[in-house]
N, C-alpha and C positions, 0 to 999 in steps of 0.2 A: 367506495370501500374496499381498498384490495389489501387483501388477505395471502399469505403465503403457506400452504398446507405442507408439512411434511412429516417423513415417516423415519423412527429411529428404527437401528437394525444392532442388536448385539450378536455377539458369538452363541451362535446356536439357538438363536432366540427369534421367534417369528417377528413380521412388523409390530409396532407399539400400536396405541391410539395416534393418530396426527395430530398437530399441536399446531395453533396456528402462533405467527410469531407478527404481530401490529406495535405498532407504536401508542403507547396508553394515549393519546388523544380520540385515537381512531376509535376504540371500542367504547361508547357508552354504557352506563351499568345496564340499562335496559333494552341492551341489543340481543338479548335471546342466546349467548353463545356460552355455553356453559364454561366456568373458570377453570376447570382442569384442562380444557385447551388451548386457553392464554396464555402465551408465555411473551415477556414484556422482552423487545429487544432492549442489551445493556447500550448503551451513549457514553461515546469517549470522543475526546478530541484530538485527533493524533494531527501531529502538525512535522513538516520536514523544511529542514532550512540547511543551506551550504551553497556548493561555487562549481564551477565547469571551469577548466583551462584547457583549449586546444592550442597544440604544439604538433607541427606536422600531420605524420597520421596518428599521434597518440591523443587519447581526449581522457581527461583526471576528471572525475567526479567522485566531490565527498558532498554526504549526506549525515545530517544529524535529524533523529527521527523520536519525538516526546509520544506522552500522550499525558494531554492537562485534566481527564477526566470527563465525566464522573465513576465511570467504571474502568476497572483493570483490563487489561487485555492480553490473551495467552501468547499473542505474537501479532506482526504485522509482516503483508507481503512489500516490499517497496519496488515499482515498478519503475525501469528506465530506461524512458526509448529516445534511440535517435534518427534523423534525420538522414543521414547517412549510415550506409549498411556497415557493421562492423567487419571485421575480418572473423573467420572462423576458426575454432580451438582456442578461444581467449584464456588467460590465466586467471581466474575470478576465487575470490574468498570463500571459502568453505558452505557457506551458507548459500549461497548464488548459484547460479544458471541461465545458460545463452537461452533463451524462448525460442527468438528466430534471429535472423541476421539483422534484426534492429530494439532486441528488446533481452535486458537482461532483468531477471527475478533475483529479489533476495530478502530472505527471513531475516526477522526481528527474533528475539527472545522475548520475555515477557515484560510488557509494560506497565507499569504501576499507573496510579491516575494521577496519581499530583502533580506528574511533571518533574519531581527528583530526581527519576531515572534516565536516561539517553541511551539511545543505540547511536553507533557511530559506523559507515559503511564509506572504505575507499575501495574504490575502481579506478583500476588503470586498464583504460581499451585501448584495444589497438582499431582502429577503423581501415574499412577494405581501401581507399584511396588517402588524397591528401588535400581535403576540402577548405578553401577560402575561409567557410565558415559552417557549421553545424547547429541545430537546433535540437535542444536535451528538453526532454519533457521527464518529470519526476514527477508521483503520485501513491494512491494507495490504491494495491490491485485488491488487496482484503486484508480486514479488520477484525475478524471473528463474526461477523455479522452484526458489529454495533451498530447503533447511529452515530451520524458525527453531524452535527449541526452545523457547523463551521470548516466545510471541505474545503475554502478558499487558502487554509495555510498547510494544506496537502498536494496540493494540486497545481504545480509549477510548469512554467515552460521559458527557454531561458536561451537567447543567439549568443553562441560565443562565433567571435571573428578569430579567425588564425592569429592574434597579436601577441600569444601567450600569457595574456591576462586573466586572471580570473576575475569571472561573471557570478555574482552574489545571488544566489533566490532564496 
């Protein structure tokens, strides 16, 4: 059994009692863990879909992020990694930052559980060179600690040859 212990800190308040974040099926009724220490992690189903287009030193990445539930999420951090180094000083959307030479991180707003809302991300990235192809990986870096039992729809790897065609994921 794996238990993750966390301490909660508030402004001017000492550390509160630790809580244990566990999946419901992990804590049997007779586990002996006091109920006040057990916090069930929310469950969500984040999905990313979109396309990648390579044109010279330019890389267009479009991502549509949704949450099919069952819990709402305060936000998601989408990670876009490339096999070719990015140029420094990218012009990125307001909720994005370049983490290193190969990685861009973007934060979404709240995602309701019913999948009715979607968040769109439009990146126009500049590569350090003019490759014949690039591999782009799009995945979820952070989802607020929710459990996602279907990670296949939010973890994609796409090969984009320099054909000026859209490669869908």
